[in-house]
C-alpha positions as CSV (number, residue, x, y, z in Angstrom):
1,X,-0.2,-0.2,0.0
2,X,1.2,3.4,-0.8
3,X,1.0,5.6,2.0
4,X,0.6,9.8,1.5
5,X,3.7,12.3,2.4
6,X,1.8,12.9,5.8
7,X,2.5,9.0,6.6
8,X,5.1,8.9,5.6
9,X,6.6,11.7,7.9
10,X,4.8,10.9,11.2
11,X,6.5,6.8,10.1
12,X,9.8,8.3,10.1
13,X,8.9,10.2,14.1
14,X,7.9,7.1,15.3
15,X,11.4,4.1,16.4
16,X,8.7,1.3,15.5
17,X,11.5,-1.4,17.3
18,X,10.8,1.1,20.5
19,X,8.0,0.7,22.8
20,X,6.9,3.8,25.0
21,X,5.8,4.9,27.9
22,X,2.3,5.9,27.3
23,X,2.8,9.5,27.5
24,X,5.3,9.4,25.3
25,X,3.6,6.8,23.3
26,X,0.0,8.9,23.4
27,X,2.2,12.2,22.7
28,X,3.0,11.2,19.7
29,X,-0.2,9.7,18.2
30,X,-1.6,13.3,18.8
31,X,0.8,15.4,17.2
32,X,1.1,13.0,14.2
33,X,-2.8,13.3,14.0
34,X,-2.7,15.6,11.0
35,X,-6.0,14.7,9.0
36,X,-8.4,17.5,8.5
37,X,-11.0,16.0,11.1
38,X,-10.1,15.0,14.3
39,X,-9.3,11.5,14.6
40,X,-9.9,8.7,17.2
41,X,-7.6,7.3,18.9
42,X,-7.9,3.5,19.7
43,X,-6.0,1.3,22.0
44,X,-5.6,-2.4,20.4
45,X,-3.8,-4.9,23.4
46,X,-3.3,-8.6,22.4
47,X,-3.4,-10.6,25.1
48,X,-2.2,-14.0,26.0
49,X,-5.3,-15.6,26.1
50,X,-6.6,-17.9,24.2
51,X,-10.8,-16.6,23.2
52,X,-12.1,-20.2,22.0
53,X,-12.0,-21.0,26.0
54,X,-14.7,-20.5,27.9
55,X,-12.8,-19.7,30.9
56,X,-10.2,-17.7,29.1
57,X,-13.1,-15.0,27.4
58,X,-12.2,-10.8,28.7
59,X,-15.3,-9.3,28.5
60,X,-16.3,-5.7,30.7
61,X,-17.3,-2.1,30.0
62,X,-15.3,0.9,31.7
63,X,-15.9,4.8,32.1
64,X,-13.9,6.4,30.6
65,X,-13.2,9.7,33.1
66,X,-12.7,11.8,30.1
67,X,-15.3,10.2,27.5
68,X,-14.6,8.9,23.7
69,X,-15.8,12.6,22.7
70,X,-18.5,10.6,20.4
71,X,-22.3,11.4,20.5
72,X,-23.0,7.8,21.6
73,X,-27.3,7.0,20.6
74,X,-29.2,4.9,22.5
75,X,-31.2,2.6,22.2
76,X,-32.9,1.0,24.5
77,X,-36.0,-1.8,25.1
78,X,-38.0,-1.3,28.2
79,X,-41.5,-1.6,29.7
80,X,-43.7,1.0,29.2
81,X,-43.3,2.3,33.0
82,X,-40.1,3.3,32.6
83,X,-40.0,4.9,29.3
84,X,-39.8,8.4,30.5
85,X,-37.0,8.0,33.2
86,X,-35.1,6.3,30.1
87,X,-36.1,9.4,27.8
88,X,-35.0,11.5,30.9
89,X,-31.9,10.1,31.4
90,X,-31.0,10.3,27.5
91,X,-32.4,7.6,25.6
92,X,-32.8,8.5,22.0
93,X,-34.9,5.6,21.4
94,X,-37.3,4.1,23.8
95,X,-39.5,1.3,22.6
96,X,-40.3,-2.2,22.8
97,X,-42.0,-4.5,20.1
98,X,-42.3,-1.5,17.9
99,X,-38.6,-1.1,18.1
100,X,-37.5,-4.9,17.3
101,X,-39.9,-4.3,14.5
102,X,-38.3,-1.5,13.3
103,X,-34.9,-2.9,12.7
104,X,-36.2,-6.0,11.5
105,X,-38.7,-5.4,8.7
106,X,-36.8,-1.4,7.8
107,X,-32.4,-3.1,8.8
108,X,-32.9,0.8,11.2
109,X,-29.5,1.0,13.0
110,X,-29.0,4.3,14.0
111,X,-27.6,3.6,17.2
112,X,-24.5,3.4,19.0
113,X,-25.4,1.4,21.8
114,X,-28.4,-0.8,22.9
115,X,-29.7,-1.3,26.7
116,X,-32.2,-3.6,27.8
117,X,-34.1,-4.4,30.8
118,X,-33.7,-7.7,32.1
119,X,-37.7,-8.6,31.1
120,X,-36.7,-7.4,27.7
121,X,-33.6,-9.9,26.7
122,X,-37.0,-12.3,25.4
123,X,-37.8,-10.0,23.2
124,X,-34.7,-8.0,22.4
125,X,-32.9,-12.5,21.8
126,X,-35.2,-12.4,18.6
127,X,-32.2,-9.4,17.0
128,X,-29.2,-11.8,18.4
129,X,-28.4,-11.9,14.1
130,X,-29.3,-8.8,13.5
131,X,-27.3,-7.1,16.8
132,X,-24.3,-10.1,17.3
133,X,-22.6,-9.4,14.5
134,X,-22.2,-5.7,15.2
135,X,-21.2,-5.9,18.6
136,X,-24.5,-4.2,19.9
137,X,-26.5,-7.2,21.6
138,X,-27.2,-6.7,25.2
139,X,-24.9,-7.9,27.8
140,X,-25.4,-8.4,31.7
141,X,-20.9,-8.1,31.7
142,X,-21.3,-4.6,29.5
143,X,-23.9,-3.3,31.8
144,X,-26.2,-3.1,29.1
145,X,-28.3,-5.8,30.4
146,X,-29.8,-4.3,33.8
147,X,-33.0,-3.2,35.8
148,X,-31.5,0.6,36.2
149,X,-31.7,1.6,32.3
150,X,-31.2,5.0,33.7
151,X,-28.3,4.7,35.2
152,X,-26.8,2.5,32.0
153,X,-28.1,5.1,29.7
154,X,-26.3,8.0,31.8
155,X,-23.2,5.7,31.5
156,X,-23.3,5.4,27.6
157,X,-23.6,8.8,27.2
158,X,-20.5,9.9,29.4
159,X,-18.2,7.8,27.4
160,X,-18.5,3.5,28.6
161,X,-16.8,1.7,26.4
162,X,-17.0,-2.0,26.5
163,X,-13.9,-4.0,25.4
164,X,-13.6,-7.5,24.4
165,X,-11.6,-9.9,22.9
166,X,-11.6,-10.8,19.0
167,X,-11.0,-13.8,17.0
168,X,-7.5,-12.9,16.9
169,X,-7.2,-12.4,20.9
170,X,-6.8,-8.6,20.6
171,X,-9.0,-5.9,22.1
172,X,-9.5,-2.4,20.1
173,X,-10.7,-0.1,22.1
174,X,-11.3,4.0,21.5
175,X,-9.9,6.2,24.2
176,X,-10.5,9.4,22.4
177,X,-10.2,11.8,19.9
178,X,-6.7,13.5,18.9
179,X,-8.3,16.7,20.1
180,X,-7.9,15.6,23.7
181,X,-4.6,16.1,23.9
182,X,-2.3,13.5,25.2
183,X,-3.2,13.8,29.5
184,X,-6.5,13.2,29.2
185,X,-6.3,10.2,26.5
186,X,-3.4,9.1,28.7
187,X,-6.0,9.2,32.0
188,X,-8.5,7.4,29.4
189,X,-5.8,4.5,28.3
190,X,-4.3,3.8,32.2
191,X,-8.5,3.5,33.5
192,X,-8.8,0.8,30.7
193,X,-6.0,-0.7,30.6
194,X,-6.6,-0.7,35.1
195,X,-9.6,-2.7,33.6
196,X,-8.2,-5.5,31.9
197,X,-5.6,-6.4,34.0
198,X,-8.4,-6.7,36.8
199,X,-10.2,-8.9,34.4
200,X,-7.9,-11.4,33.5
201,X,-9.3,-15.3,33.4
202,X,-7.4,-17.4,36.5
203,X,-7.3,-20.0,33.5
204,X,-4.8,-17.1,32.3
205,X,-1.1,-18.8,32.0
206,X,2.0,-16.9,31.4
207,X,2.1,-13.7,29.6
208,X,-1.3,-11.6,29.8
209,X,-0.3,-8.3,28.1
210,X,1.3,-9.6,25.0
211,X,1.6,-6.3,23.1
212,X,-0.1,-3.0,22.8
213,X,0.0,-0.5,19.8
214,X,-2.1,3.0,20.5
215,X,-3.0,4.6,16.7
216,X,-4.9,7.0,15.2
217,X,-7.4,7.0,12.7
218,X,-4.9,8.1,9.5
219,X,-1.8,7.5,11.8
220,X,1.3,5.4,12.8
221,X,0.8,2.7,15.7
222,X,3.0,3.3,18.5
223,X,4.0,0.3,20.6
224,X,3.2,1.2,24.3
225,X,5.5,-0.8,26.8
226,X,3.1,-2.8,29.3
227,X,5.6,-4.3,31.3
228,X,4.6,-1.6,34.4
229,X,1.2,-3.3,34.4
230,X,3.6,-6.8,35.9
231,X,0.9,-8.7,33.9
């Protein structure tokens, strides 16, 4: 693949053989984010587990202290007596069977997070084939299946992100925008890393944090040293 001048200049500024401290790595990412839009900054963390085994799954959710910089659209499935509380908490869409019909018949997907009260999961379960592949299926571990939908909405709007392993044992997570600056991005990054370290499965053997890279949408990946986390 042929890269542009900005990318090549950025690549020269990053030592691909070096593992940087998180502060230095994210400062480099911000400096190298030269696109005409506010680039999203992501962390890609490879873990020493095998996602094929149920006892080695790593999944959860964490509220980033500085949010993600994204306007999160929240879709809520709950009983009618909770509609007003959900709307007051900031839900963009609230409903039940009507939302199921809209998603299945119109292929409507204008939302980023789906939250459901436990008594609605029988209904929401019908959307598994649609929401599952997109990572949108509500899940108790992520806090998106809960009787307290108002709290879940507030957290989602405040910058709660879900982390989970992909098939190659890597977690991919947004940690903010380049415009945040290194300091806020470091706070978000460290919060995410602490959550992932705490989520280490007891069945995991050997080195848990294999590698970590941070990058912006159009930028160069910068390796982050993980030795300080002790796993």
